[in-house]
N, C-alpha and C positions, 0 to 999 in steps of 0.2 A: 162243866168239864172236869171238875174235881170232886163231885159229890160221892164218888166211889173210892176215894183215897183216904178215908178216915183212919184206916188201919195204920197209916204212916204218921199219924198225928195231924195237927191242924196247921202246919207251917205253910202248906200250899193254899189252904183256904184263907189264910190271912190276907193274901193278895186280893182274893175275890171280895172279902169283906171290906177291904179298904176302898176298892172300886165302888162298891154299892153305897158305902157311906159318903164318899165324895160326890157321887151322882145325886144322892138325896140332898146333900147340903147345897149343891149348885142347881137343884131343881131340874136335872136332866131327865127327860121322860124315858121310862123303860118300856120299849116297844115289845110286843109279845112274840115277834118272829125275828130270828137272827138274820133272815134273808133280806131284811129291810135296812140293816145297819152295819153288819160286820163282815170282814174277811179275815182269814187266818192262813190256811194252807190251801193250795190249789185243788186238792181232792176233797176238801171238806164238804159236808152235806148241809144244805139249806143255808147258804150264805149269799151275799150280794152277787158274787160272780159265778155261782153254781150254774152250770149249763150255759153260760154266756161267754161269747168270744169278743165282744166289743168293749174295749177298755173304757169308753165313755160311760158305760153303764156301771162299771166298777167304781167310778168316781163318786157314786152316791154313798159309798161306805164312809161313815165317819168314825168307825172304831176299827183300828188295826190291832188284831189280837196276835201278837208275836209269841205264840206259845210253843213253837217248834223251831228247830234249826231250819234255816232257809238259805239257799245259795244260788248264784248264777254266775257261771264262768269263774272269773278271778275274785268274786265278791262273796263273802261268807258272813252269816249272822246267827247269833243266838244271844239272848239277853245276858247270859253269864259271861260272854267273851269280853265285855268291856269293863270287867272288874279285875282288880289286881289278884285277888285270891280265889275267885270262882264262887261256887255256891254249894249247897249241901250235897248235891248229886255228884259233883266233881270239883276237886280243888286244883287251883293253878298257882303258879309262882312267877307272875309277870314281873319283869324289871320295870316296865312302864306303869305309871299310876293308873288307877281306875278313872273313868271319865267324869266322875263326880268330884274328884280331888282337885284342890286349887291348882291353878296354873297348868292345867291339862289341856292339850289341844282338842279340837273337835274331831268328829269323824269326817273322813273324806266322803263326799256325797257322790253317788253314782250318776251316770248319764241317764237320759231318757230311755225307757224300755225299747227294745227293738220292735220293728214292725213284723208282721207275719211273713213278709217277703224275705226278711233277713233271718228270722227264727221261726221255722215251721211248727215247732212244738208249742202248743197253746199253754201248757202248764209251765213251761220255762218262761214264756212271756209274762205269765202271772207272777212268777217269782221275781223277775226283773222289775216289774211294775211295783210290787210290794216294797222291795228294797229302795227303789227310787222315791216312793212316797214316805217311807219310814225314816230314813236317815236324816233328812232335813228337820223333821219333827223331834227326833232325839236330840239333835244339836240345839234347837231352840230351847227345849226343856232343860237340858243339862247346863246350858249357858245361863239360863235364868236361875237355876239352883246355885251355881257357883257365885253369881252376882249377889245372891241373898246371904250366903253362908261363908264365903271366903272373906278374910279380913281385908279392909282397904288399907293402902299405904298410909302411914302416919306422916305428919309434917316433917319434911327434911329427908324422907326416904325417897329413893329412886324407884319408881314403880317397875315391877318386873314386866317384861314384854313377853307376851305369849309366843311360843314358837310358831314359825310360819308353816312348819310341817304339820301334817294331819295324821290321824290314826286310822289304820286299817285293821280289821279283825280276820282271824283265820280259825279254823278248828284246831284243837291243841296239837302243838309240835314241841319237840324237845330242843332246848337250847342250852348246851353245857350242863345237863342235868336238871334244868328248869322246865316245867311244863308251861309253854308260852302260847298266848292267844292274840297278842297285839304286836304291831310294829308301826314304825313311822314311815311316812311317804312324803316326798317332795312333789309328787304328781299334782297336776292342777285339779281344782275342785269342780263339782257340778257338771255342766254340760261339756266341759273340756276333758273330762275323765274318759276312760276307755274301759269297756267291759272286760276286755282280754288282758289288759295291763295290770301287773301287780303293784307298780309304783315303787318297787324297791330301788334304792339308790346304788346298790351294788349287788353282786350275785349272792351275797350271804344274808339270809333272813336273820341270822343271829348276830350280825356284826354290831359293834358299838354304835355305828352311824344309824342303824335302824332300830336299836333297842335302848337308846339313852337320849333324854331331852337335852 
């Protein structure tokens, strides 16, 4: 996907090199056809779900390539949105810390994807399925990262308690001059969540309640 972007330097390729080196180190076999292992966006060519409407077949994918923005109803995702400052293509100024920073809550996880009787658009079902599969895995990975790199309380310290609220992401919005992509929600996690609900505790996305731990 990035072999034509050398004119921009090798920053994008670094991610690909890291993946290949990690796969080689862990002896993960590299299969010749993407349609046997990967999903990314609903309209992608030669992937596990290409031309398939049965989500049971999509479950064969063991690589979720989140290379593009993806959303369904009130839920939005791009890998840059969970950072405080953004990335090379767009800079943010989030009041909330990035998800890898210590004492940061995890992402609110979306509910199960809708059935075709509820959502007739097959591509939208794929987007919901992708978010439903991705967010729990992001939470597991970032939690393990924080457990490894965040300092443990020393003797006599009172351990900090992680906030019970969870993080939701949005495509960039302005908050008092700050370009913002995250907010806090007190809405329930997982299957108790709602695709339509924003989880905002009050009407203001930019309020201190929604923008401060």
